[in-house]
C-alpha positions in Angstrom: 14.6 13.3 33.5 11.5 11.1 33.5 11.9 7.3 33.9 9.7 5.3 31.6 9.2 1.5 31.3 7.2 -1.1 29.5 4.2 0.1 27.4 4.8 3.7 28.4 8.3 3.7 27.0 7.0 2.1 23.7 4.2 4.6 23.3 6.3 7.6 24.0 9.1 6.4 21.7 6.7 5.8 18.8 5.0 9.1 19.4 8.3 11.1 19.4 9.4 9.2 16.2 6.1 9.8 14.4 6.0 13.6 15.2 9.7 14.1 14.4 9.4 12.3 11.1 6.3 14.2 10.1 8.0 17.5 10.8 11.1 16.4 8.9 9.1 15.4 5.8 6.5 18.2 5.9 9.0 21.0 6.9 6.1 23.4 7.9 6.9 27.0 7.3 10.4 26.0 6.1 11.4 24.4 9.4 14.8 22.9 8.9 15.1 19.1 9.1 18.0 19.7 11.6 15.8 21.6 14.0 13.0 19.0 13.8 15.4 16.1 14.4 17.2 18.0 17.2 13.9 18.8 18.9 12.8 15.2 18.8 16.2 14.1 20.3 15.9 16.6 23.1 12.4 15.5 24.0 13.6 11.8 23.9 16.4 12.7 26.3 14.1 14.6 28.7 11.5 11.8 28.8 14.1 9.1 29.3 13.6 7.3 26.0 17.3 7.7 25.4 20.2 8.6 27.7 23.6 10.2 27.4 25.3 6.9 26.7 23.0 6.5 23.7 24.2 9.9 22.5 27.8 8.7 22.5 26.8 5.5 20.7 24.9 7.4 18.0 27.8 9.8 17.5 30.1 6.9 17.0 27.7 5.5 14.3 27.1 8.7 12.4 30.2 11.0 12.6 32.1 9.3 9.8 29.1 9.0 7.5 28.0 12.6 8.1 31.3 14.4 7.6 32.1 12.2 4.6 28.8 13.1 3.0 29.2 16.8 3.7 32.7 16.7 2.2 31.6 14.9 -0.9 28.8 17.5 -1.5 31.2 20.4 -1.0 33.5 18.8 -3.7 30.5 18.4 -5.9 29.4 22.0 -5.5 32.8 23.3 -6.4 33.0 21.1 -9.5 29.5 22.1 -10.5 30.3 25.8 -10.2 33.2 25.5 -12.6 31.1 23.5 -15.1 32.5 20.1 -14.6 29.2 18.2 -14.7 27.9 20.3 -17.6 31.1 19.5 -19.5 30.6 15.8 -18.9 26.9 15.9 -20.0 27.7 17.8 -23.2 30.3 15.2 -24.0 27.7 12.4 -23.6 25.2 14.2 -25.8 27.9 14.9 -28.5 28.9 11.3 -28.5 25.2 10.3 -29.2 25.5 12.0 -32.6 21.8 13.0 -32.7 20.4 9.7 -31.6 18.1 10.5 -28.7 17.9 7.0 -27.3 21.6 6.7 -27.4 21.8 10.1 -25.6 19.6 8.8 -22.9 21.8 5.7 -22.5 24.9 7.8 -22.2 23.4 10.2 -19.8 22.3 7.3 -17.6 25.9 6.0 -17.7 27.1 9.4 -16.6 24.5 9.6 -13.8 25.7 6.2 -12.5 29.3 7.4 -12.5 28.4 10.7 -10.8 26.3 8.8 -8.2 29.2 6.4 -7.5 31.8 9.1 -6.8 29.7 12.1 -5.7 26.8 10.4 -4.0 23.2 10.1 -5.1 22.3 13.5 -3.9 25.0 15.1 -6.1 23.9 13.1 -9.1 20.2 13.9 -8.7 20.4 17.5 -7.6 23.2 18.7 -9.8 22.9 16.6 -12.9 19.1 16.8 -13.3 18.9 20.6 -13.9 21.8 20.3 -16.4 20.1 17.5 -18.3 16.8 19.4 -18.4 18.5 22.6 -19.5 20.2 20.8 -22.4 17.0 19.0 -23.5 15.1 22.3 -23.6 17.9 24.0 -25.5 17.7 21.2 -28.1 14.0 22.0 -28.6 12.5 19.0 -26.8 8.9 19.5 -25.6 8.1 18.9 -22.0 6.8 15.4 -22.7 10.0 14.5 -24.6 12.3 16.0 -21.9 10.5 14.3 -19.0 12.0 10.8 -19.6 15.5 12.3 -19.4 14.7 14.2 -16.2 13.0 11.2 -14.5 15.7 8.9 -15.6 18.4 11.1 -14.1 16.6 11.1 -10.7 15.9 7.4 -10.8 19.4 6.3 -11.8 21.0 8.4 -9.1 19.6 6.2 -6.4 19.5 2.8 -8.1 23.2 3.0 -8.9 24.3 4.5 -5.6 25.5 1.1 -4.4 29.1 0.5 -5.6 31.2 2.5 -3.1 30.9 3.4 0.5 30.8 7.1 -0.4 28.0 6.6 -3.0 25.2 7.1 -0.5 24.9 8.2 3.1 23.1 5.0 3.7 26.2 3.0 2.6 28.5 5.0 4.9 26.3 4.5 7.9 25.9 0.7 7.3 29.6 0.2 6.5 30.6 2.1 9.6 28.2 0.2 11.8 29.4 -3.2 10.7 33.1 -2.2 10.2 33.2 -3.0 6.5 36.2 -1.5 4.8 36.1 0.5 1.6 37.7 -2.2 -0.6 35.7 -5.0 0.9 32.5 -3.1 0.4 33.4 -2.2 -3.2 34.4 -5.8 -4.1 30.9 -6.9 -3.0 28.7 -4.2 -4.3 30.3 -3.0 -7.5 29.2 -6.1 -9.5 25.7 -5.8 -7.9 25.6 -2.1 -8.9 26.3 -3.1 -12.5 23.3 -5.4 -12.5 21.2 -2.7 -10.9 22.3 -0.3 -13.7 21.4 -2.8 -16.4 18.0 -3.4 -14.9 17.4 0.3 -14.5 18.2 1.0 -18.1 15.9 -1.8 -19.2 12.9 -0.6 -17.2 13.4 3.0 -18.1 13.6 2.3 -21.8 10.5 0.0 -21.7 8.5 2.6 -19.7 9.6 5.7 -21.7 10.5 4.5 -25.1 7.4 6.0 -26.8 8.1 9.5 -25.4 11.7 9.7 -26.5 12.1 11.3 -29.9 14.2 9.5 -32.6 16.6 12.3 -33.3 17.9 15.7 -32.2 20.1 18.3 -33.9 23.6 17.7 -32.4 24.8 20.9 -34.1 22.7 22.9 -31.6 24.8 21.7 -28.8 27.5 24.1 -27.4 31.1 22.9 -27.2 31.9 21.0 -24.0 35.0 23.1 -23.6 32.8 26.2 -23.4 31.2 24.8 -20.2 34.4 25.1 -18.2 34.5 28.3 -16.3 37.9 27.9 -14.7 40.4 25.8 -16.8 43.1 25.8 -14.1 40.8 24.5 -11.4 39.3 22.0 -13.8 42.8 20.5 -14.5 43.9 20.5 -10.9 40.6 19.0 -9.8 41.3 15.8 -11.8 44.5 15.4 -9.8 42.8 16.0 -6.4 40.1 13.5 -7.3 42.7 10.9 -8.3 44.5 11.3 -5.0 41.2 11.1 -3.2 40.3 7.8 -4.8 43.7 6.4 -3.9 43.2 7.5 -0.3 39.8 5.8 -0.3 41.4 2.5 -1.4 44.1 2.9 1.2 41.6 3.5 4.0 40.9 -0.1 4.7 44.4 -1.6 4.9 45.7 1.5 6.8 42.6 1.6 9.1 41.5 5.2 8.8 37.9 6.5 8.2 37.0 7.7 4.8 35.9 11.0 6.3 39.5 12.0 6.7 40.6 12.0 3.0 37.2 13.3 1.9 37.4 16.2 4.3 41.0 17.0 3.3 40.0 16.9 -0.4 37.0 19.3 0.4 39.3 21.7 2.2 41.7 21.6 -0.8 38.9 22.3 -3.2 37.7 25.2 -1.1 41.2 26.6 -1.0 41.5 26.4 -4.8 38.0 27.9 -5.1 39.0 30.9 -3.0 41.6 31.8 -5.7 39.2 31.3 -8.5 37.7 34.3 -10.3 34.4 32.5 -11.1 33.2 31.2 -7.7 33.2 32.0 -4.0 34.4 29.4 -1.4 32.3 31.2 1.2 29.2 30.7 -0.8 30.0 27.0 -1.2 30.5 26.6 2.5 27.1 28.3 3.1 25.4 25.9 0.7 27.0 22.8 2.2 24.4 20.5 3.9 25.4 21.3 7.5 21.9 20.6 8.6 22.6 17.0 7.8 25.1 16.9 10.7 22.4 17.9 13.2 19.7 15.8 11.4 21.8 12.6 11.6 22.5 12.9 15.3 19.0 14.0 16.2 17.1 11.6 14.0 19.2 8.6 14.9 18.8 9.4 18.6 15.0 9.3 18.1 15.4 6.0 16.2 17.5 4.6 19.0 14.6 5.3 21.3 12.6 2.7 19.3 15.5 0.3 19.8 15.4 0.9 23.6 11.7 0.3 23.5 12.3 -3.1 22.0 10.5 -2.4 18.7 13.4 -3.5 16.4 13.0 -7.0 17.8 10.2 -7.7 15.3 12.4 -7.0 12.3 15.2 -9.0 13.9 12.8 -12.0 14.3 11.7 -11.7 10.6 15.4 -11.6 9.4 16.4 -14.5 11.7 13.5 -16.6 10.4 14.3 -15.9 6.8 18.0 -16.6 7.5 17.1 -20.2 8.5 15.9 -20.8 4.9 19.2 -19.7 3.3 21.0 -16.8 1.7 18.5 -16.1 -1.1 15.4 -15.9 1.1 17.3 -13.9 3.7 18.4 -11.4 1.0 15.0 -11.0 -0.5 13.1 -10.6 2.8 15.6 -8.2 4.3 15.9 -6.1 1.1 12.2 -5.8 0.5 11.4 -5.2 4.2 14.0 -2.4 4.3 12.7 -1.0 1.0 9.2 -0.9 2.3 10.2 0.8 5.5 12.3 3.3 3.6 9.3 4.1 1.3 6.9 4.9 4.2 9.3 6.3 6.9 12.3 7.6 4.9 15.5 5.7 4.3 17.7 7.5 6.9 15.9 6.3 10.0 15.3 3.0 8.3 19.0 2.5 7.9 19.7 2.5 11.6 16.6 0.4 12.4 17.8 -2.2 9.8 21.3 -2.2 11.2 20.2 -2.7 14.7 17.8 -5.4 13.6 20.5 -7.3 11.7 22.7 -7.0 14.9 19.8 -8.4 16.9 19.2 -11.3 14.5 22.4 -12.9 15.7 23.3 -14.7 12.5 26.7 -15.2 11.0 28.7 -16.2 7.9 27.3 -15.7 4.4 23.8 -15.1 5.7 24.9 -12.2 7.9 26.7 -10.6 5.0 23.6 -11.1 2.9 21.4 -9.3 5.5 23.9 -6.4 5.8 24.2 -5.7 2.1 20.5 -6.5 1.4 19.6 -3.7 3.9 21.8 -1.3 2.0 20.1 -2.2 -1.3 16.7 -1.8 0.2 17.5 1.5 1.7 19.2 2.8 -1.5 16.4 1.6 -3.9 13.3 1.6 -1.6 13.0 5.4 -1.5 12.1 5.4 -5.2 8.7 3.9 -4.3 7.4 7.1 -2.8 8.2 10.9 -2.8 9.0 10.8 0.9 11.4 7.8 0.7 14.5 10.0 0.9 15.4 13.7 1.5 17.2 13.7 -1.9 13.9 12.8 -3.6 12.0 15.6 -1.9 14.7 18.1 -2.8 14.8 16.7 -6.4 11.1 17.2 -6.8 11.5 20.8 -5.5 14.2 21.4 -8.1 11.9 20.2 -10.8 9.1 22.3 -9.5 11.3 25.4 -9.9 11.9 24.4 -13.5 8.2 24.3 -14.2 8.0 20.5 -14.0 5.2 19.6 -11.6 5.1 15.9 -10.7 2.1 15.0 -8.5 2.3 12.3 -5.8 0.0 10.1 -7.9 2.2 10.4 -11.0 5.3 9.7 -8.9 3.8 6.6 -7.2 2.6 5.1 -10.5 6.0 5.4 -12.0 8.0 4.7 -8.8 6.3 1.4 -8.0 6.3 0.1 -11.6 10.0 1.0 -12.2 11.4 0.1 -8.8 10.0 -3.3 -8.0 11.7 -5.2 -10.9 15.0 -3.4 -10.4 15.0 -4.1 -6.7 14.1 -7.8 -7.2 16.8 -8.3 -9.8 19.4 -6.5 -7.8 18.7 -8.5 -4.6 18.9 -11.8 -6.5 22.2 -10.7 -8.0 23.4 -9.8 -4.5 22.5 -13.2 -3.1 24.1 -15.0 -6.0 27.3 -13.0 -5.7 27.6 -13.6 -2.0 27.2 -17.3 -2.5 30.0 -17.2 -5.2 32.5 -15.2 -3.2 31.8 -16.6 0.3 
């Protein structure tokens, strides 16, 4: 193992991070993000940028988040296969009674609920194709269907704030700062409602001219027809109810949310194995196992930046803003994390932000503001650019397979215009709520 110090350590740490992130985003020749991150971690270990003690520290940070995320996606995949989300979308469209703007509002509400309980990835990657399919079945032209598709992807991230399990970012941050499920939800649920309202407002302002006035509701299939396994559908509601209760009990009983989430995933897989309409083995194969390797590898690479002392600059910025009060601290931390997420992806940014808050050495309401502002920034900041999150990259790929090509220029114009006001309003709401409840 090579021993590096000073400027050599900094240069090597930055180089490893830059190359690894480039490979993760570009995925040349289909190279898995897991292999890219693992390769970067191995190089960092061999060159002495990180050590074995850092491996243990990173594992302690990511294991709960990673396995919770995988479990939630497995549950989402099973429910998607039996038509759960299509059933919900058809109910929303039926309730709109032919009013297209009302339909968009209801679908946005559904997207927010799905993001809250099944994570932003589940909301974006599962709900978007369903929404697009239904819009095309109703005879919407591409220009008319686009607002619904873009809104589904946008709302998945901007409303992924309320629960620890709503976003991988949330789980990592809550685990790092030892924030319980109930404490987190009590702080972020009101903030998420503000983010939802702001998102609805900007989406309607931006897309109102492209949304048709009416659609023929009689063309919609019955929601009941979407359910492919009635028995599993009914039992699924019970399992989800028990899972939510377990989440709520995780804080007072002091157990990680990965435990009930994993148990629920195993139960769903066992039920799926007896279903005539889906294969539990196929669901297991489609689960995002690469995220396990990616989380450990990428966070080791990021920890190299911390060892090189590079997070001190963000810590200094946060400490300086904290001296001015909760509101400036919230805005500075939130926008700084959002900007970093937009240009270097929100997953590595999450750990950088957490280490920076830890290094800022502030306490009380200001510390809480920094912790939650970083979550808001890492959840919403990825909407600025196509590379802001892995979910966005996968979402764009899904749209491309449906014949909807969105260029980087188109995405950036819409992403920046839509995200800045929502991010600003949400951060102000967060600061105000922290001042109220502190």
